[in-house]
N, C-alpha and C positions, 0 to 999 in steps of 0.2 A: 504494500500500500504506500502511496506517496503521502507526503505531509498534508497536501490538500485533502486527499481521501480520508486521512485520519481525522482531520478537523470536521469534515462533513459527517463522518460516522459519529463523532462525539456529539455534534449538534442534533443529529437525528435521535441518538440515544437519549439525550436530555429532553427531547420532546416526546419520548416514549414510542418512537417509531422504530420497528425492527428493520434491519438492513439485510436484504437478501443478496447473496452473491451467487453468480452463475458458476456452476461447477463444469469442468471440462467434460465433454461427452466421452462415454466409454467406447464409442464407435468412432473410428477415424473420420475426419471431415470429408475425405474423398469418397467414402462409402455412402455417407448420408447424401452428398451431392448427386451421386448416381441415381438415388431413389427418389429425389425430390419431385420429379414430374410424373412418376408412376403412381398407380393406386397403391394404397397402403392398407395394412391390416392392424386393427386394434386388437392386441392379444389380450384375452380375458383369462379365465380360470384354467388351471391345469398346467401340465408340463409334458414334455415329450417331443418326438420328432414329427408328429402329425398335427396340423392345425385344421380343425373343422370350422369352416367359415361360411357366413351367409350375409346378405345385405341387411336384413332386419334384425333387431335385437333378439337375443335368445330369451325365450320366456317359458321354457319347459314344454313346448308343444312337441307332440310326437315322441314322448319320452321313451316308450318301449322300442320304437324303431331306432332311435338314436343309441339306446343301450345295446341293441344288437350290432349296430355298426361299430361302436366302440369295442365291444367284445371281440369282434372279428379282427380289428386293428391292434387290439391290446389297450385296455382302458388306461393303463399307466403310461401309454405312449401317446395319448391324445390331449390336446388343449383346444380351447375354443377361441374364436376370433370373430370380428365383424369387419366387413369392408369399409374402408374410409376413403374419402376423396383425396386425390393427390395434394400433398402439402399439409394435410391435416395430421392430427396425432395418429400415431401408429408406426409400424415398421415396414420397410420395403424389402424386396427379395434378398439383397445382399446382407442386410441387417438381420433378417430372419435366419439366414444360413449361419451367421456368426453366433446366433442364439441356439443353434442345434436343430432347427426345423429342416426336415428333409422333404416333406410332402405337404401340400395344401389341398385339402378336399373341399371344393366349393359347391355348396348346395344352391344351385341356380347360378346364373352368370355373374361374373365379377362386375364391379361398377363400370368398368371400361374394358374393351378388348385387351388382353394381355398375352405376351409371349414368354411366359415363365415355364421353364422346363419341368419344374416340380409341381405345377398346377394340374389338378385333375378336376374337371368340371363335370358335375352330375346334376340330374334334375333336382329341383327344389324339394324340401321335405314334404310340403303339402302334396306334391305330385307323387312322391315316393310312397306316401301313406295311402294314397287312393288308387294308384294306377299300377297294374302288374307290369306293363311294358316299361314304365319308368324304373321299377325295381330291377328288371332284367338289364336295363341300360347301366344302372349302378354297378351291378356285378360284372358286366362286360368290361367296364372301365377299370374296376379294381383288380380283376383277376390277373392281368399281366404284371401289375405292380406287386401283388402279394406273392407271386411265384418267384420273385427275385431272391 
């Protein structure tokens, strides 16, 4: 801190105003810069190399179907996320890879067309719950990845 910064901090403290300092990002700036114009994912609960993502917030809908999908992938290998628009909070593909994410399973299309090698787009959960052809499509898309 410079002398001026110290004085400013002292004045703010005297007024009862907390001073916030920006910490350096854990991700190198060049990684974040690459992701800035792409869709991002807000990572929610869970951990593991699979991110189950959709556009709308998770509200516990289709719980039995989701439990079956998690059981197939490994419940401890799944986390949840929600699509975010470019530049909003969330992480991009390079940052996700740095966090150990190997696959993104998108229920319904992403917010914008993406060319992510680890993205697997399947029908939305509403379609999967009500349409046998949508469920067949889910398994057709997952089978090659699960056999690796």
